C-alpha positions in Angstrom: 55.9 42.2 21.8 54.2 42.4 18.4 52.6 39.7 16.2 51.5 39.8 12.6 48.7 37.5 11.2 48.1 37.2 7.5 45.0 35.1 6.4 44.6 34.3 2.7 42.2 32.2 0.5 43.8 30.9 -2.6 41.2 30.9 -5.3 41.5 30.3 -8.9 41.4 33.9 -10.0 41.2 35.9 -6.8 43.4 36.4 -3.6 42.1 37.6 -0.3 44.4 38.8 2.6 43.7 39.8 6.2 46.5 41.4 8.2 46.5 42.6 11.8 49.2 44.0 14.1 48.7 43.1 17.8 50.8 44.8 20.4 51.4 44.5 24.2 48.2 43.7 26.0 46.2 42.7 22.9 45.3 46.3 22.0 45.2 47.2 18.3 48.2 49.3 17.4 47.7 52.6 15.6 50.2 51.5 13.1 48.2 48.4 12.2 45.0 48.1 10.1 42.1 45.7 9.6 40.6 44.6 6.3 37.5 42.3 6.4 37.2 40.3 3.2 34.4 38.0 2.0 35.2 34.7 0.5 32.8 33.2 -2.0 32.7 29.5 -2.8 30.2 26.8 -4.0 28.7 23.8 -2.4 30.9 20.7 -3.1 34.0 22.7 -3.9 37.3 22.6 -2.0 38.1 25.8 0.0 41.8 26.4 0.8 42.7 29.0 3.4 46.3 29.9 4.5 47.2 31.7 7.7 50.6 33.1 8.5 51.6 34.2 12.0 54.8 36.2 12.7 56.1 36.6 16.2 59.4 37.1 18.1 62.1 34.7 17.7 61.6 31.3 19.3 58.1 32.2 20.4 55.8 29.2 21.3 52.7 30.0 19.3 49.6 27.6 19.2 47.2 27.9 16.3 43.4 27.1 16.4 40.8 27.3 13.7 37.1 28.1 14.4 33.9 28.1 12.3 31.1 30.2 13.7 32.7 30.0 17.1 33.1 26.2 17.1 36.6 24.7 17.1 37.4 22.9 13.9 38.9 19.4 14.3 41.7 18.1 12.1 40.0 15.3 10.1 39.4 14.2 6.6 37.1 17.2 5.8 39.0 19.8 7.7 42.6 19.1 7.0 45.2 21.6 8.1 49.0 21.5 8.2 51.3 23.7 10.3 54.9 24.6 9.4 57.4 26.8 11.3 60.5 28.6 10.1 62.7 31.5 11.1 62.9 34.8 9.1 65.5 37.2 10.5 64.6 37.9 14.1 61.0 36.6 13.7 59.3 33.2 14.0 57.0 32.5 11.2 54.2 29.9 11.5 52.1 28.9 8.5 48.8 27.0 8.7 47.3 25.6 5.6 43.6 24.6 6.0 41.8 22.7 3.3 38.0 22.3 3.6 36.8 19.6 1.2 33.3 19.1 0.0 32.1 22.4 1.2 28.6 22.4 2.7 26.0 25.2 3.1 26.7 25.0 6.8 30.2 26.2 6.2 28.9 29.7 5.5 29.8 32.2 8.2 32.7 33.5 10.2 36.0 31.6 10.0 38.5 32.6 12.6 42.1 31.7 13.3 43.5 32.2 16.8 47.2 32.4 17.7 48.1 32.1 21.4 51.4 32.6 23.1 51.2 32.3 26.9 48.6 34.8 28.1 48.6 36.7 24.8 46.0 35.8 22.1 45.4 37.3 18.7 42.8 36.3 16.2 41.6 37.1 12.7 38.2 36.5 11.1 36.9 36.4 7.5 33.4 35.7 6.3 32.7 32.8 3.9 29.7 32.7 1.6 28.6 29.3 0.2 26.4 29.2 -2.8 24.6 26.3 -4.4 25.9 25.3 -7.8 23.4 26.1 -10.6 21.5 23.1 -11.8 20.0 22.7 -15.3 16.2 21.9 -15.0 13.2 21.5 -17.2 9.9 23.2 -16.3 8.1 20.0 -17.3 9.8 16.6 -17.6 6.7 15.2 -19.4 5.0 17.2 -22.1 1.6 16.1 -23.4 0.6 17.7 -26.7 -2.4 17.1 -29.0 -1.4 16.3 -32.6 -1.3 19.6 -34.5 -0.8 21.8 -31.5 2.4 23.7 -30.5 5.2 22.1 -28.5 6.8 24.3 -25.8 9.9 23.0 -24.0 11.3 25.3 -21.3 14.7 24.7 -19.6 16.4 27.0 -17.1 19.3 27.3 -14.7 18.5 27.5 -11.0 19.3 31.0 -9.5 21.7 30.9 -6.6 21.8 34.6 -6.2 25.5 34.8 -7.2 26.1 33.9 -10.9 25.5 36.6 -13.5 26.0 34.6 -16.7 25.2 31.1 -17.5 26.2 28.6 -20.2 24.0 28.4 -23.3 21.2 25.9 -23.1 20.9 23.6 -26.2 18.4 21.0 -27.3 18.8 17.6 -29.0 16.5 14.7 -29.8 17.5 11.4 -28.2 15.5 9.5 -30.9 17.1 11.4 -33.7 14.1 13.5 -34.7 15.3 16.4 -36.8 15.0 19.9 -35.2 14.9 21.9 -38.4 11.4 23.3 -37.8 12.1 24.2 -34.1 12.6 27.8 -32.9 14.6 28.7 -29.8 14.8 31.9 -27.7 16.9 32.7 -24.7 17.4 35.4 -22.0 20.4 37.7 -22.3 22.2 35.9 -19.4 21.3 32.4 -20.9 19.5 31.5 -17.7 16.3 30.6 -19.5 15.6 29.0 -22.9 12.4 28.2 -24.8 12.2 25.7 -27.7 9.1 25.9 -29.9 7.6 23.8 -32.7 4.4 25.5 -34.0 2.7 22.3 -35.3 3.3 19.0 -33.8 3.2 15.6 -35.5 3.2 12.0 -34.3 6.8 11.7 -35.4 7.8 14.4 -32.8 7.0 11.9 -30.0 10.1 10.8 -28.0 12.8 11.9 -25.6 14.5 15.3 -25.8 17.5 16.6 -23.9 18.3 20.1 -22.7 22.1 20.3 -22.2 25.1 22.5 -22.0 28.8 22.0 -23.1 30.6 24.3 -20.7 32.7 22.9 -17.9 34.5 25.0 -15.2 34.7 25.4 -11.5 31.1 26.3 -11.2 29.3 24.7 -14.1 29.6 21.1 -15.3 28.1 19.3 -18.3 24.5 18.7 -17.5 21.5 17.3 -19.3 17.8 17.2 -18.5 15.5 14.7 -20.2 12.0 15.7 -21.4 9.5 13.1 -22.6 7.2 14.5 -25.3 4.0 12.6 -25.8 1.7 13.3 -28.8 -1.9 12.2 -28.6 -4.7 12.1 -31.1 -8.2 13.5 -30.7 -9.7 10.2 -29.6 -7.2 9.7 -26.7 -8.4 9.8 -23.1 -6.5 12.6 -21.2 -7.1 14.7 -18.1 -7.3 18.4 -19.3 -5.2 21.3 -18.0 -6.9 22.5 -14.8 -6.5 24.6 -11.7 -7.5 22.7 -8.5 -9.2 24.0 -5.4 -5.8 24.6 -3.7 -4.6 26.9 -6.4 -2.2 24.5 -8.0 -2.0 24.4 -11.8 -2.0 21.0 -13.5 -1.1 20.4 -17.1 -2.8 17.7 -19.2 -1.9 14.1 -18.4 -2.7 10.6 -19.8 -5.3 8.6 -18.0 -4.0 6.2 -15.4 -0.9 8.3 -14.5 0.2 10.3 -11.5 1.5 13.8 -11.9 3.6 15.7 -9.4 3.4 19.4 -8.8 4.1 22.3 -6.4 2.5 22.9 -3.0 0.0 25.6 -2.1 1.4 29.0 -1.2 3.0 29.1 2.2 4.0 25.5 2.2 7.0 23.4 0.9 7.4 19.9 -0.5 5.4 18.4 -3.4 1.9 17.5 -4.2 0.5 14.7 -6.5 -2.6 14.2 -8.5 -3.9 11.0 -10.2 -5.6 11.1 -13.6 -8.0 8.1 -13.5 -8.8 5.8 -16.4 -11.8 7.8 -17.4 -9.8 11.0 -17.9 -10.9 12.7 -14.7 -8.6 14.3 -12.1 -8.7 12.9 -8.6 -8.4 15.2 -5.5 -4.9 16.7 -5.1 -2.8 14.9 -2.5 -0.8 17.4 -0.4 0.4 14.8 2.3 3.9 15.8 1.5 3.3 19.6 1.7 4.0 21.2 5.1 4.2 24.7 6.6 7.4 26.5 5.9 8.0 26.5 9.7 8.5 22.7 9.6 10.9 23.2 6.7 13.0 25.5 8.8 13.1 23.0 11.7 14.2 20.3 9.3 17.0 22.5 8.0 18.2 23.0 11.6 18.3 19.2 12.0 20.3 18.9 8.7 22.8 21.4 10.1 23.0 19.4 13.3 23.6 16.2 11.4 26.3 17.9 9.5 28.1 19.2 12.5 27.9 15.9 14.3 29.4 14.3 11.1 32.2 16.9 11.2 32.8 16.1 14.9 32.4 19.8 15.8 29.9 19.4 18.6 30.3 18.1 22.2 27.5 16.3 24.0 26.2 19.5 25.6 25.9 21.1 22.2 23.9 18.2 20.9 21.5 18.3 23.9 20.9 22.0 23.5 20.2 21.6 19.7 17.8 18.7 20.2 15.9 20.4 23.0 15.7 23.6 21.0 14.2 21.6 18.1 11.7 19.8 20.3 10.6 23.2 21.8 10.0 24.6 18.3 8.1 21.5 17.0 5.9 21.5 20.1 5.0 25.2 19.5 4.4 24.5 15.8 1.9 21.8 16.5 -0.2 23.7 19.0 -2.6 24.9 16.3 -4.5 23.0 13.6 -2.2 21.0 11.4 -2.6 19.6 7.9 -1.9 16.1 6.8 1.5 17.2 5.5 2.3 18.9 8.8 1.6 15.7 10.7 3.7 13.7 8.3 6.6 16.1 8.6 6.2 16.2 12.4 6.5 12.4 12.6 9.7 12.5 10.4 11.2 15.2 12.6 10.5 13.2 15.8 12.0 10.2 14.2 15.2 12.1 13.4 15.3 13.4 17.0 15.1 9.9 18.3 18.1 9.0 16.1 20.0 12.0 17.4 19.6 10.9 21.1 22.4 8.4 20.4 24.8 11.4 20.4 23.4 12.9 23.6 24.9 12.3 27.0 22.5 14.4 29.0 18.7 14.2 29.4 16.6 15.3 26.5 13.5 17.3 27.4 11.0 14.5 27.1 8.2 16.8 28.2 8.5 18.6 24.9 8.7 15.4 23.0 5.5 14.0 24.7 3.9 17.5 24.4 4.3 17.3 20.7 2.8 13.8 20.6 -0.1 15.1 22.7 -0.7 18.0 20.3 -0.8 15.8 17.2 -3.2 13.4 18.8 -5.7 16.2 19.4 -9.2 15.5 18.0 -8.8 18.6 15.9 -6.4 16.6 13.7 -8.7 13.7 13.1 -9.5 14.6 9.5 -5.8 15.1 8.7 -4.9 11.7 10.2 -7.6 10.1 8.2 -6.3 11.6 4.9 -2.8 10.6 5.9 -3.7 7.0 6.5 -4.9 6.8 2.9 -1.6 8.0 1.5 1.0 5.4 0.5 4.4 5.6 2.3 3.2 8.2 4.7 3.1 8.2 8.5 -0.1 7.3 10.3 -1.4 7.0 13.8 0.4 3.7 14.2 3.7 5.7 13.6 2.9 7.7 16.8 2.8 4.6 19.0 6.1 3.3 17.4 7.8 6.6 18.1 6.6 6.7 21.7 7.8 3.2 22.2 11.2 4.0 20.8 11.6 7.2 22.7 10.5 5.4 25.9 13.5 3.1 25.6 15.8 6.2 25.6 13.9 7.9 28.4 13.9 4.8 30.6 17.7 4.4 30.2 18.4 8.1 31.0 16.1 8.1 34.0 17.5 4.9 35.4 20.4 6.6 37.3 18.0 9.1 38.9 15.8 6.2 40.3 12.9 8.7 40.1 9.6 8.2 38.4 8.8 10.4 35.5 5.3 11.1 34.2 3.6 13.1 31.5 0.0 13.9 31.9 -1.5 15.3 28.7 -4.9 16.0 27.3 -4.8 13.1 24.9 -2.4 10.6 26.4 -0.4 9.9 29.6 3.0 8.3 30.2 4.7 6.9 33.3 8.3 5.6 33.7 9.5 3.9 36.9 11.5 1.1 38.4 9.9 -2.0 39.6 11.1 -1.8 43.1 8.8 -4.3 44.8 6.8 -7.4 44.1 3.5 -5.5 44.2 1.2 -5.3 41.2 1.6 -2.2 39.0 -1.6 -0.5 38.0 -1.8 2.3 35.4 -3.2 4.9 35.1 -5.8 4.6 37.9 -8.0 1.7 38.9 -11.7 2.6 39.1 -15.1 1.9 37.7 -15.8 3.2 34.1 -12.1 3.7 33.5 -9.5 2.1 31.3 -6.5 0.8 33.1 -4.0 -2.1 33.1 -2.6 -4.2 35.9 0.8 -5.9 35.6 0.8 -8.6 38.2 3.7 -10.1 40.2 5.5 -12.4 37.9 6.8 -15.9 38.5 10.2 -14.6 37.6 11.4 -11.8 39.8 11.2 -8.4 37.9 12.6 -6.2 40.7 15.0 -3.7 39.3 13.4 -3.8 35.8 12.3 -0.5 34.3 8.9 -0.1 32.8 7.0 2.4 30.7 3.2 2.6 30.7 1.1 4.6 28.3 -2.6 5.3 27.7 -3.8 6.8 24.4 -7.2 8.3 25.0 -8.0 9.7 21.5 -6.0 7.6 19.1 -8.8 5.1 18.5 -10.6 7.4 16.1 -7.6 7.6 13.7 -6.1 4.1 14.1 -6.9 1.6 11.2 -8.9 -1.4 12.1 -6.8 -3.9 10.0 -6.7 -7.3 11.6 -3.8 -9.5 10.5 -5.4 -12.9 11.3 -9.1 -12.3 10.7 -11.4 -14.8 9.0 -11.2 -14.7 5.2 -15.0 -15.2 5.1 -15.5 -11.7 6.4 -12.6 -10.0 4.7 -14.9 -8.1 2.3 -16.9 -6.5 5.1 -16.0 -3.3 7.0 -16.7 -5.2 10.2 -14.6 -3.7 13.0 -13.4 -0.5 14.6 -11.3 0.4 17.6 -13.8 1.0 20.4 -11.5 1.6 23.4 -8.5 3.7 24.3 -5.1 2.1 23.7 -3.1 0.8 26.7 0.6 0.1 26.4 3.1 -1.5 28.8 6.8 -2.3 28.1 9.8 -3.5 30.1 13.5 -3.1 29.5 13.9 -6.9 29.8 10.6 -8.5 29.1 10.0 -12.2 29.5 8.8 -14.0 26.3 5.6 -15.1 28.1 4.1 -13.4 31.0 3.0 -15.6 33.9 0.5 -14.6 35.1 -0.7 -12.5 32.1 -1.2 -8.8 31.9 -4.8 -7.8 32.7 -6.4 -4.9 30.8 -9.7 -3.3 31.5 -11.2 -1.1 28.8 -14.0 1.3 28.9 -15.8 1.2 25.5 -16.0 4.5 23.6 -19.4 3.5 22.1 -21.7 1.5 24.2 -23.3 -1.6 22.6 -26.0 -4.0 23.6 -24.0 -6.9 22.2 -20.4 -7.1 23.1 -19.9 -10.7 21.8 -18.0 -9.4 18.8 -15.3 -7.7 20.9 -11.8 -8.9 20.1 -8.8 -8.3 22.4 -5.9 -7.3 20.1 -2.4 -5.9 20.1 -0.6 -3.8 17.5 1.9 -5.6 15.4 4.3 -3.0 14.0 5.8 -5.4 11.4 2.5 -6.1 9.6 1.4 -4.5 6.3 5.0 -4.0 5.3 5.9 -2.1 8.4 2.7 0.1 8.6 1.3 -2.1 11.3 -2.0 -4.0 11.9 -3.9 -5.5 14.8 -3.3 -9.1 15.9 -5.1 -11.4 18.3 -2.4 -13.9 19.2 -1.8 -14.2 22.9 -4.8 -12.2 23.9 -8.2 -13.3 25.0 -11.4 -11.7 26.3 -12.2 -12.6 29.9 -15.3 -10.6 30.5 -17.5 -8.2 28.5 -20.4 -5.9 29.2 -22.1 -3.1 27.2 -19.5 -0.5 28.3 -16.5 -2.5 29.7 -14.2 -5.2 28.2 -11.6 -7.2 30.3 -8.7 -8.8 28.4 -5.7 -10.8 29.4 -2.5 -11.0 27.2 0.6 -13.0 27.8 3.0 -10.5 26.2 3.7 -6.8 26.2 3.0 -4.0 23.6 0.1 -1.8 22.7 -3.4 -3.2 23.3 -7.0 -2.3 22.4 -10.4 -3.8 21.7 -11.9 -4.1 18.2 -15.7 -4.5 17.9 -18.0 -5.3 15.0 -20.1 -2.6 13.4 -23.0 -5.1 13.3 -23.8 -7.5 16.0 -25.4 -10.6 14.5 -22.6 -12.0 12.5 -21.9 -15.7 12.1 -19.0 -17.2 13.9 -16.1 -16.1 11.7 -13.7 -18.8 13.0 -16.2 -21.6 12.1 -16.9 -20.1 8.7 -13.2 -19.7 8.0 -12.6 -23.4 8.7 -15.5 -24.4 6.6 -14.3 -22.2 3.8 -10.7 -23.4 4.0 -11.6 -27.1 4.0 -14.3 -26.8 1.3 -11.9 -24.8 -0.9 -9.2 -27.4 -0.7 -11.8 -30.1 -1.5 -13.0 -28.1 -4.5 -9.5 -27.7 -5.9 -8.8 -31.4 -5.6 -12.1 -32.6 -7.2 -12.1 -29.9 -9.9 -8.6 -31.1 -10.9 -9.8 -34.7 -10.8 -12.7 -33.8 -13.1 -10.4 -32.4 -15.7 -8.0 -35.4 -15.5 -10.9 -37.9 -15.8 -12.1 -36.2 -18.9 -8.7 -35.8 -20.5 -8.1 -39.6 -20.3 -11.0 -40.3 -22.6 -11.1 -36.9 -24.3 -11.6 -38.4 -27.8 -15.0 -39.7 -26.7 -16.0 -36.8 -24.5 -15.0 -33.8 -26.6 -17.9 -31.4 -27.2 -18.6 -27.7 -26.9 -20.3 -27.9 -23.6 -17.6 -30.2 -22.2 -14.8 -27.8 -23.2 -16.7 -25.0 -21.4 -16.9 -27.3 -18.4 -13.2 -27.9 -18.4 -12.5 -24.2 -18.6 -14.8 -23.7 -15.6 -13.0 -26.3 -13.6 -9.5 -24.8 -14.4 -10.7 -21.3 -13.5 -12.3 -22.6 -10.3 -9.1 -24.5 -9.2 -6.8 -21.5 -9.9 -9.1 -19.0 -8.1 -9.5 -21.2 -5.1 -5.7 -21.8 -4.9 -5.1 -18.0 -4.9 -7.8 -17.6 -2.3 -6.2 -20.2 0.0 -2.6 -19.2 -0.4 -2.4 -15.7 -1.7 -4.8 -13.5 0.1 -2.7 -13.1 3.3 0.4 -11.8 1.4 -0.6 -8.2 2.4 2.8 -7.3 3.8 4.2 -6.9 0.3 2.1 -4.3 -1.6 3.2 -5.3 -5.1 2.6 -9.0 -4.5 -0.8 -8.2 -2.8 -1.9 -6.1 -5.8 -0.9 -8.8 -8.3 -2.7 -11.5 -6.2 -5.8 -9.4 -6.0 -5.8 -8.7 -9.7 -5.5 -12.4 -10.7 -7.9 -13.6 -8.0 -10.4 -11.0 -9.3 -9.8 -12.1 -12.9 -10.0 -15.9 -12.3 -13.2 -15.6 -10.2 -14.8 -13.6 -13.0 -13.6 -16.1 -15.6 -15.3 -18.8 -13.5 -18.5 -16.9 -13.5 -18.1 -16.1 -17.2 -17.9 -19.8 -18.0 -21.0 -20.4 -15.9 -22.7 -17.8 -18.0 -21.5 -19.3 -21.3 -22.8 -22.7 -20.2 -26.1 -21.2 -19.3 -26.4 -19.4 -22.7 -25.5 -22.7 -24.4 -28.4 -24.4 -22.8 -30.8 -21.5 -23.3 -30.0 -21.4 -27.0 -30.1 -25.2 -27.7 -33.0 -26.1 -25.5 -35.5 -23.3 -24.9 -35.1 -21.4 -28.2 -35.1 -24.7 -30.2 -38.2 -25.9 -28.4 -40.0 -22.7 -29.6 -38.7 -22.8 -33.2 -37.4 -26.1 -34.4 -35.5 -24.7 -37.3 -33.2 -22.9 -34.9 -32.1 -26.3 -33.6 -30.6 -27.3 -36.9 -28.9 -24.0 -37.4 -27.4 -24.2 -33.9 -26.2 -27.7 -34.4 -24.5 -26.8 -37.7 -22.6 -23.8 -36.3 -20.4 -24.0 -33.2 -20.2 -20.8 -31.1 -17.3 -22.3 -28.9 -14.7 -19.8 -30.2 -16.9 -16.9 -29.2 -17.6 -18.4 -25.9 -13.9 -18.9 -25.1 -12.8 -15.5 -26.3 -15.5 -13.6 -24.4 -15.3 -15.9 -21.4 -11.7 -15.0 -20.8 -11.4 -11.6 -22.3 -14.3 -9.8 -20.6 -13.1 -10.8 -17.0 -9.6 -9.6 -17.6 -10.9 -6.3 -19.1 -13.0 -5.7 -16.0 -10.1 -6.5 -13.6 -7.7 -4.3 -15.7 -10.1 -1.4 -15.6 -10.6 -1.9 -11.9 -6.9 -1.8 -11.0 -6.5 1.1 -13.4 -9.1 3.2 -11.6 -7.9 2.2 -8.1 -4.2 1.9 -8.6 -3.6 5.0 -6.5 -6.6 4.5 -4.3 -7.5 1.7 -1.9 -7.5 -1.1 -4.4 -7.5 -4.0 -1.9 -8.3 -4.4 1.8 -5.3 -3.4 3.9 -5.0 -6.7 5.7 -6.0 -9.1 2.8 -5.4 -9.3 -0.9 -8.9 -8.8 -2.0 -11.0 -5.9 -3.4 -12.1 -3.2 -0.9 -15.7 -2.5 -0.2 -14.8 0.9 1.3 -13.3 2.3 -1.8 -15.8 0.6 -4.1 -13.5 -1.7 -6.0 -15.4 -4.7 -4.7 -18.4 -3.6 -6.8 -16.5 -4.5 -10.0 -16.8 -8.1 -8.7 -20.2 -8.1 -7.0 -22.1 -6.5 -10.0 -20.9 -9.0 -12.6 -21.6 -11.9 -10.2 -25.1 -10.7 -9.5 -25.8 -10.4 -13.2 -24.5 -13.9 -14.0 -26.5 -15.4 -11.1 -29.6 -13.6 -12.1 -29.3 -14.6 -15.7 -28.7 -18.3 -14.9 -31.6 -18.4 -12.5 -33.8 -17.2 -15.4 -32.3 -19.8 -17.7 -32.9 -22.6 -15.1 -36.6 -21.5 -14.9 -37.0 -21.5 -18.7 -35.5 -25.0 -18.9 -37.8 -26.1 -16.1 -40.7 -24.8 -18.0 -39.7 -26.8 -21.1 -39.4 -30.0 -19.0 -42.7 -29.5 -17.3 -44.5 -28.7 -20.5 -43.7 -32.2 -21.8 -45.4 -33.8 -18.8 -48.9 -32.4 -19.5 -51.3 -35.2 -20.6 -54.0 -34.9 -23.2 -57.5 -36.2 -22.5 -57.0 -39.5 -24.5 -53.9 -40.2 -22.3 -55.9 -39.5 -19.2 -58.7 -41.9 -20.3 -56.3 -44.7 -21.3 -53.8 -43.9 -18.4 -51.1 -45.6 -20.5 -48.5 -42.8 -20.2 -48.5 -42.4 -16.5 -45.4 -44.5 -15.8 -43.6 -42.8 -18.7 -44.5 -39.3 -17.3 -43.1 -40.2 -13.9 -39.9 -41.4 -15.4 -39.5 -38.3 -17.5 -40.2 -36.1 -14.5 -37.5 -37.9 -12.6 -35.2 -37.4 -15.5 -36.0 -33.7 -15.8 -35.2 -33.2 -12.1 -31.9 -35.0 -12.5 -31.1 -32.8 -15.5 -31.9 -29.6 -13.5 -29.8 -30.9 -10.6 -27.0 -31.5 -13.0 -27.1 -27.9 -14.2 -27.3 -26.1 -10.8 -23.6 -26.5 -9.8 -22.3 -25.7 -13.2 -24.4 -22.5 -13.5 -23.4 -21.2 -10.0 -26.9 -20.9 -8.7 -25.6 -21.6 -5.2 -23.9 -18.2 -5.2 -27.4 -16.8 -4.8 -26.9 -17.6 -1.1 -24.0 -15.2 -1.2 -26.3 -12.4 -2.3 -28.7 -13.2 0.5 -25.9 -13.4 3.1 -24.7 -9.8 2.4 -27.0 -8.8 5.2 -25.2 -9.7 8.4 -28.5 -10.7 10.1 -29.0 -13.6 7.8 -26.7 -16.0 9.6 -28.3 -19.1 8.0 -27.5 -17.9 4.5 -23.9 -17.2 5.5 -23.4 -20.8 6.4 -25.3 -22.1 3.3 -23.3 -19.8 1.0 -19.9 -20.8 2.6 -20.7 -24.5 2.4 -22.2 -24.5 -1.1 -19.7 -22.2 -2.8 -16.6 -23.7 -1.3 -17.8 -27.2 -2.3 -18.7 -26.3 -5.8 -15.8 -28.2 -7.3 -16.9 -31.3 -5.4 -20.5 -31.0 -6.7 -19.3 -30.6 -10.3 -17.2 -33.7 -9.9 -20.0 -35.7 -8.4 -22.4 -34.9 -11.3 -20.0 -35.0 -14.2 -17.8 -37.9 -13.3 -19.4 -40.8 -11.4 -23.0 -39.9 -12.4 -22.2 -39.1 -16.1 -23.4 -42.0 -18.3 -21.4 -40.9 -21.3 -18.2 -40.7 -19.3 -18.9 -44.2 -17.9 -19.4 -45.6 -21.4 -16.2 -44.0 -22.6 -14.2 -45.7 -19.8 -15.9 -49.0 -20.6 -14.9 -48.6 -24.2 -11.3 -47.7 -23.3 -11.0 -50.3 -20.5 -12.6 -53.6 -21.6 -12.8 -55.2 -18.2 -15.1 -52.4 -17.0 -17.4 -53.1 -20.0 -17.5 -56.9 -19.3 -18.6 -56.3 -15.7 -21.2 -53.8 -16.7 -22.6 -56.1 -19.5 -23.4 -58.9 -17.1 -25.2 -56.4 -14.8 -27.2 -55.0 -17.8 -28.3 -58.5 -18.9 -29.9 -59.2 -15.6 -31.6 -55.8 -15.5 -32.8 -56.1 -19.1 -34.4 -59.5 -18.4 -36.3 -58.1 -15.5 -37.5 -55.1 -17.5 -38.7 -57.3 -20.3 -40.7 -59.5 -18.0 -42.4 -56.5 -16.3 -43.0 -54.4 -19.4 -46.6 -53.6 -20.5 -47.7 -55.1 -23.8 -49.7 -52.1 -24.6 -46.6 -50.0 -25.2 -45.6 -51.9 -28.3 -49.0 -51.5 -29.7 -48.7 -47.7 -30.2 -49.1 -47.0 -34.0 -45.8 -46.1 -35.7 -47.2 -42.9 -37.3 -48.6 -41.6 -34.0 -45.2 -42.2 -32.4 -43.4 -40.2 -35.1 -45.7 -37.2 -34.5 -45.2 -37.5 -30.8 -41.4 -37.5 -31.2 -41.7 -34.4 -33.4 -43.8 -32.6 -30.7 -41.3 -33.6 -28.1 -38.3 -32.4 -30.0 -37.4 -29.7 -27.6 -37.3 -32.0 -24.6 -35.5 -34.7 -26.6 -32.8 -32.2 -27.5 -32.6 -31.1 -23.9 -32.1 -34.7 -22.7 -29.6 -35.3 -25.5 -27.6 -32.2 -24.7 -27.3 -32.9 -21.0 -26.9 -36.6 -21.5 -23.1 -36.0 -21.2 -23.7 -34.7 -17.7 -26.7 -36.5 -16.2 -27.0 -39.9 -14.5 -29.9 -41.2 -16.6 -29.4 -44.2 -18.8 
């Protein structure tokens, strides 16, 4: 019996054929011949292959296709049709296979097998798959100084197969003429350079490299290049070579550039040009060793084969276990931040692939990889990774272990056997709850960390649990606390000071009764454990990056080296402790701050409304500054109350931080403007009386308002510009970070304002006290004593009026920056949060001018006040001294002239003070 197989690929311009005669017992006949062809195609193309089988008449022949030894299913991507007909005394079977959307994994041996009873014949051809060439630009953003040359470089990617490429052309999207441009190309058109020798501002804009050819390999493609022309006074980061050997071209300040990775690694790096025109350190968190790239490619192929339904469950198990073994070996040595990030992504993909596995994945290799990455040798890499946006961190490790534990528990359930992993850096244990006894893990003993899951009120027998202890993860876990006091949100106040214990159940009750008991041995001993907080890891906080939370956990007992906690739910637990021991009760301070801030917002708003009602009578430079102060205070306190906890959304949190920073600075800026106003109109006028007339004729209000609003927003804009790619705000609150240094852009201006206003208060106090000095004649006659006492009282009232408006109470905040000064922490919290109330108290009910304005507007108030004044005036006339009226008129005029500074001071603050 003899069979003939012809295998062809129908291409556009080429034809391949493979023929084989098979005789008798499947031995190659001497009359037959073999010709092995190579089929070349491109990724994304359609590959048609036709096979023809000839056998004896009425033979029952079964056709099967294979790719690299794996049987090909008949589906949407591998579509084959079989037809049969008779030709003379032969049966001819034709199979047309069409492979759509060709992938790189389709490269290799393609085999067709024909079987008739016990006889089998096959034929194989080799398929090469190439990537289609892609048009690219060497730099998508080109920064050129005016007058320098512009170089635009575009090229086709080399797939190792094409010999000639379409011509690369250039056009300007903005319509800029290209008459003065010069172009040059390689002979195969794979590379093109476009040059303009002298750039001008008009050359700025978008340019496109493009081609016009369309065929089976090439398509019309275009690559955009943004050309920026800068002048000599622009701030840019210069072209440089960093310490990793990566070359960086010039870039505008405030932008992030992306580049290649160091030799031997794959991925991409990034570098930020700060607002001052200096390069930051290159971030290589997305650069990893080429070995990790190879492992990722294997997972890509596995995903593709699963999608093509070409693997059975055993094949998936083998592929996953092979990947886990490789990644475990790859992480045995020191790893970079990019390697850790890539490892976490590979493990995450492995967990997703377990859904296609029916066997038991090698969990020892999975946990072995986790143990490797948690080694203390990787602490520095984890720290760098935690500072990178959208990258994995140590919290990701706990999430992956929790997710893999679910799979492992389910796969181990049928075996009813405990499974453990004991590593250097963490331990895991899986088991059934087969009795009502307490479960202790890992081992109960003095000076050890362990947990005890007690017998529950609801029977848990048959439930499956997983218990984990992370011994070394504390050093790389962030100390973000989701529900910490706002009062202490600017301080780096806590750190993880224990191992992390984890306990999970397949079917966990909402509330444990009795609670889970956790005993922690502290990593660093402390003489004061009162700051210890029992916390759990909330995976959903910080936009999915996770943070610590205290809900449902409480501290039961604490010593210098041991903390005992109880929690009424299950997850990952640890203890956070304060870096400094003598810190005021944050819960109390938080409540005081919240209540006081709400009170300030209400009374600041009332102050503005009360003035607006009688604005015609109250309008003045200093009153306008006061209204701006109240508005800024109300807005900033509203942001503080409602916006600082929106840290789960990074964009919202940055916007909140920016406006809170800006409005607080506006508030202090208005305080400074009010202080300068008094200093100018009182102190300087008391020294040189001519200045008083000049100041009274010229209003500086426009300057005060422009500077009072512009300078704060300039400072906050510079701050976010410098820290936009750094740690701009605290991870768990929307406020400036002390660790990165952004907080100093608030602290320094505040300290300057407080210092300046303290000096101004002292100078005004000096002016007031100088008026009270008596000359010898007054001492002998003792006629001025009652007047001096009254004026001293008035001066103190004036100063008391100025203190809230000038923000002097914030001096307590400077004193409270030392955590040992608990008294000042309370004084600062109370005085600053109630600032709006103090301003209302002084400038509304105790403001004589405001009272008079309301009497004038509302007549019934004036009639009530007039009757009271008549009584008081009668009493004063009866008790007045007759000697006062005897003062000579000329002497009184000179005295008023000498007192001009104090008179002006009293007149200026009359709008604000309670004196009549």
